N, C-alpha and C positions, 0 to 999 in steps of 0.2 A: 623320104627320110634316109634311105640307104642308097649308096652308089652301087649300081648293078655290077656284079662280078661274074666271072666265068666259072660256073659250078662244075664244068667238066675237068677242071684242074685238080690234081692230087699232089701238092707240093712235097709232102713228106715221103709219100710212096715213090715219087720220081727221084728224089734225092737218095733214097736207099738203093734204088735200082742202079743209079749212077755209081754209087760206092761199090756195089758188087761187080759191076761191069769193069771198073778200073782195076780189079784184082789186087786190091790193097793187101800188103803184108801187115798183119795186125800185131803191134806191140802195145796193145791197150786191152782193157777188160771188155767183155767177159772172158774168163780164162779158158773157155773151151776153144777159143781161136777158130771161129767159123765152123765149129763142130768137130774138129780134129781131136779135141780133148774129151769128147763124150760120144764115142763111136756108135754105141748101141742105140742111143736116141737119134743120132744122125741117120742111121740106117733105117729107122722106123719112120721118121717124119720128113726126111729129105734134107739134102745139103742146102738148098735155097732157103728153107726156113731157118736153119741154123746160121747161115750167113746174114740173114736179116736181123738176128738177135744182136743188136749193136748198142753202143752207149753214146752219150752226147759228145759232139765234136763240132768244129766250126762248120763243116759242110752240112751236117745234119741238124744243127741248131741245138739249143739247150732248153729242155722243158721248163726248168725253174725260172729262166729269164729269156724267153724267146724273142729273137730279133730277126729271124730268118724264115725258114720254111715252116716251122711250127707256128710262128706268129701269123703267117699267111694262111695256114690251114685253119687256125682259130677264127680268123676274119671270115673265111668262107663258111665255116660252120655257123657263126653268129648270124650271117645273113640268111642262110638256109632256114634257120629256126626263128627268124624274126627278132633276134636279140641285137643289142648294141655291142655287147662284148661276150666272148666265150672263152672258157678255159677247157682244154682237153684233159681228161682225168684217166689215170691208169690204176686207181684203187676203187673203182666202182662209184656209184652215186653216193655211197657212204661218205666218201671224202667231200663230196659236194654238199651233203646235208650238214656235216661238221662245219664246213666253211661258212655256209649261209648263217647259221646261228651264231658262230663265233664272231663274224663280221658285223652282225646286226645288234648283238647284245653284249653288254659288259657284265661282270659279276654282280649278282643281285637284281639285274633287270628281269622283268617278267616277260615271258613269251607264251602265247596262247597256242596250245597243241592239242589235236585230237587224240583221244586215248588209244585209238587203233593205229598210231604212228609206228613206223618201223623202229627196231632197237637202235639204229644209228642215231635217231633223234635223241634218245636218252644218253647215248655216248656224247653227243654234242652238248647236252645240258651239263654233264659232268665236266667236260673240257672247258666250257665257257664260264661256268659258275652261275649261269642264268637260272631263274626260278620258273619251273613249269606251272602253267595254269591249265589244267586238263579240262577238255570239254568232251562230253559224251556224244558219240555219233549215234545216229538213228539205228535201230536194230530191226532187221527183217525176221519176224518170228518163224515164218515157214522155213526159211533157209538157215536160220540160226547164225547169221553173220551180221557184222556191222556194215552199213552202207556208207553214209557220209554225214558230216555235220550240217545241220540245217541252217539256213540264213537266220532264222529267228533265234536259234541257240547262240549263234555267233554274235548277233546283235546284242543280246542280253549280256553275254560274256564281256564284250567290249565296253558296254556301259558299266559293268561291275568292276572292271579293271582298266580304267581310263589311262593309266600310266604305263601300260604294257608297251614294250618297244616293237614287238613284232607279232604277227599272226602266221602260224604254220599250217599249211593246207596240203592234203593228199589229193592228187588229180592225175589219173583216176586211182581208185583203190586196187589192191592186188586182184580183186574180183571184177575189175572193169567198171565200177560204179563211180560216177563223177558228181561232185556237188555243184551248186550254182556259184562257180568261181568268180564270175563277173560281178555279181552282187556282193560277194564277200570282199573282193578287192576294193570296191567302192566304199563299203563300210569301214574297212581298215584305214584306207587313205584319208577319209574324212577325219579320223582321229590321229593322223600322222603316224600310223603304225606301218612298218614295212610288211610286205606279204612275201613269204618264203614258201615255195611250192615243191613238194616231193613229187616229181613226175617220172620216177624211176620206171614206171610201167607205161609211160606215154610218149616215148621218143618218136613214135611213128605218127602221132596225131596231127602234126602240122601239115601233113602231106595229102590229106583227103578230107573233104568237107563232111563226111558222114561220121566223123569222130568228134568227141567233146572239144570245146574250145581250150586252147592251151594257155599257160601262164603268160607267155609273151604276148599272145593275142589280146588278152584282157587287161594288160598293164600291170601285172605283178612285177615285183622288183627283182626276184631271183628265182631260178628253178634248177633242179638237178635232174638230168635225164640219162637213163641207162640205154645207150644205143645198142649195147650187147643184148639186152632183153628183147627188143622189138624192132630193131632196125638193121640187124645183120652183122655188127662188128663182133670182135672176139670178146669172150667172157672177161669181165673186169674193166672194160673200157666204157667210158661215160663222158659227160660234159656238164659244165656249170654255165648257166646262161644268166646274163644281167641286162636289165633295162631300166632307164630312169636314173635319177641322181639322188634318191633317198639314201642309198648306201654307196659310198665312194669306192671307186674301183681299186684304189691303192689299199684300202682297208681289206677288201676281198683278197687281193693278191698277198698281203701280209699274213692273213689268216690261213690261206691255202698253203703258203710256204712252210708253215709249222709242221705239216704232216706229209707234204708232197715228197716223194722219193727223188733223190738226185740221180737215179738210174732208171728213168722211165723206159719201159719196153717199147722198142720200135716196131715190134710185131703188133702190139696193141695200137700204137699211134697210126701205123699204116692202115689197120683195119678201120679205125675211126675215119681216116681220110677217104677211104673207098666207100664206106657205108654212107657217109654224108653225100658223096657224089651220086651214088646210086639213088638215094632217096630224093635228092634235089632234082635229078633228071628223070627218074622213072618211078618215083614213089607213088604217084597217083595211080598209074597203071598196075603196079604190083599190089597195092592195097585194094584196088577194085576187084582183082582176082581173089585176094585173101578174104575180103568181105563176102564174096559170092560163095566161097567154100564154107565159111563160118555159118552163113545163113542156111545153106543146104544142110549142114550137120545139125543145126538147131531144129530145123523143121523135121528132119528124119528122127532124131532122138525123142522129140516131143510126141511122136506118134506111138512110142513104145509104152506099154502098160507099166506103171510104177515109176517112171522117170519124168522129170520136169526140168526144162532148161529155160529160165526166165529171160525175157528180152525187153523190147521197148515198151511193152504194156505196163511195166512198173515205173516208167519215167514219170516225173511230176510229183512223186511222193516227197515228203521232207527229207532232205539229204541225198536225194537220188534225182538229180537234174538231167543227167545224160548217161549214156552207156557206151562202152567199147565192146562192140559185138564180137570181137575176136576171142574174148574170154567166154568159154562155155561153162557156166555153173550147172553141173548136172546133179540135181537133187535126187537122192536115192531113198528118201523116207518111205515112198510108196512100195519099195521092195523089202523094207525092213533091214537093209544093209547100212553100215556106217561107211563114210567115205574112205576110212582107213582100210576096211575090208575090201572095198571095191578097187582101191589102188593095188592091193596085193593080187587080187584076181586078174586085173588087167595086165600086170607085169608078169605073173607066173604062167598064166594060161594063154595070153595073147601077145606077149612080148611087146607090150606098150607101156611106156612110162609117162604118166601124166604130170602136170606141173605141181599140183597141190591137192591134198585131201584134208578134210576136216570131219567133224562128227557126222554131218549130214550129206556132204557134197564131195565130188571130185571136180577138178578144174583142168580140163584139157585146153591148151592154148593153141590157136591156129595162127600161123605167121606167114610172112612172105616166103618162107622156105618150104611151105607145104604144097602138096599137089592133090589132084582129085584122087589119086591112088592112095596116098597116106590117109587122107580124111575118110575115104571109103572104108579103109581098113578099120579105122576107129568106129565108124558107124556100125559096121558089121560085128565088131567085138561087143558093142552094147546090145545089139539085137540078139546075139548068141547068149550073152550073159543073162538077159531078161528071160529068154526061152528056157534056160537051164537052171535058173535060180528059183527055188521055191519061195513064193511070196510070203514074207513074214510080217510080223507086227512091228510098227514103229515103236522101238523100245526106249527111245531117248526122249528127252524134253530139253527145251532151250534153257541152258543154265549159265549163260555168259555172265560172269560176276560183274557187279557194279565196281566202279573205280574205287580202289582202296584209298583211305585217308593218308595223305603225305604228312608224316610226323617230322622227318628230317629231310633236308634238301638232298637230292641225289649226289651232289658233289661232296657234302659233309659225310653222307653215308658211305661213300666210296672210300674215304680216308679214315673212317672210324674203326676202332677195334671190333673184331668179330669173333663169334663162337659158332660151333656147329651143333644143330639139334636135329632130331628126327622130324620128318615132315609132319607126322601126326601130333607132334608136341609143339608145333610152331605157332599155334593160334595165339594171337595177342602180341607176338614178337614183332620187331621192326626188321624188315628184310634188309640183308646185307649184300644181296646179289639179285640179278634179274633172272626170271624164268619165263621162257617164251616157247610157244609152239612154232617150229620152223619146218618148212615155210608156213606162214608168211613172215615170221620174225616179229610178231606183235607181242609185247610183254603181257603176261598174266599178272605179274607182280614186279614192281620196280624197286630199286634201292631206296630206302628211306620210308617205304610205305608199311602200314600196319597190316599184318597177315591175319586174315579172318578165316573162320571155318568154311565160308563159301569159297574162298580161294583154295584152301587145301583140298576140299572135296572136288573142285573142278580139276585140279592137278591130278588127283587120283583117277578121275575119269579118263583124262588124257593118257596117263600111264597105262591104264587097263586096256586102252585101245591101241597101245604100242605106237603112240604118236612120238615124233622126234622132238624131244624137249632139249633146249639149249640154254646156256647162260649160267647154270649152276656148276659149281666145282665137281659135285657128284654127278657123273653122267647119267645115272639112273634116277636121280632126284628122290632117293630114299631119305636124303639128308639135305638140309638147307642152311646156309650161313645167315646168321642174324646179328644184329648189333649187340655188343656186350663183351665182357672179358671172358676168355675161356677158363 
């Protein structure tokens, strides 16, 4: 299907190096002019990095309308990931999620979305004017987290909403749990629905067979991948992948151009170029080592009294078809600690920052940048924490609220008049803003949904545990904006 290309090439990186080698005198933006206009930062990060901070020009191509080295880099990335087309992104997978929904749906069109989707999905709903049809993912009661949407749930939802334009899928979840994506794609395509996949946490998966199948491998139409999360590029760099003809490429490009910056960072673009090269040429070898470290950590931590790290033994449950083993869900219920408490202990006492914490768990993530030394430090920290932590009672219970009823579309709610009420007085009101625990950025309540006592009590629990809550105008979420005149 694809003409084989030389994955050792890095066209953007080489073009930037040529520009620097030519010792160009810059009379163009950015205004720091190779770092001379921001000496303190230049002294800290180095002259080369500042010289690489460039803007579009003929030699370096233009990210909004690539015909040169950026176009070549996108072709290389598309083939590396098994896609027909690819767009390099410098605003994270968020811009990819926005583009997928905006190019697949017109205002008023229905799109089927898991309730545990990232907040960027709700942003895309507001921008596109599409109507979300939320589906409830399966819940693991012991871990207290959502896994994935089951095939049966998706089948019934498609039957109930036969005119939906698209199905949105998370593969894998922030916790590394993957649904039966192949079966979901088959179901959706039989009903002429496009399949849009949030693979923000799965950019590494095409390069080793021990990871879940990817969107491109199973015939999904589009996917957004965050190379910065799992494949080595710089923060904020990602890619949008396209395959098939259900969504036309020109529609994707038009949607992307609405939010794509005209000043794409060449530091980010170069990092995408190099990360793609590294994964294409050495990804299997790097991931083999990464998996060995993750499996070692899982085995060691599972031997500690009071801790539990789930693995492949949970596969096969509804909504949990496969697993990314590099995500270590360390359940602390047996210690009587919350994840938030454990995160603070690890940071303050052991100088370790983990990826995520929730009520029951912490989530250390093992990547291609880890070594036996770093993972050993993590294991020893857990050993020491268990040895020095008095074993308490599990004082929490799984209280993940049910999906609230949508009264007003997210887009209409966004533009409606709003007033501010105290959180404890919000029961029965219609939410005028999103509130989410971050990470992972999954909304507890979305714009246009009815606020229930269950929702406000859950938010109070998160507040009491000092969880990072985002989305509300009030950073402490003592107040919430709701629909209505002030």
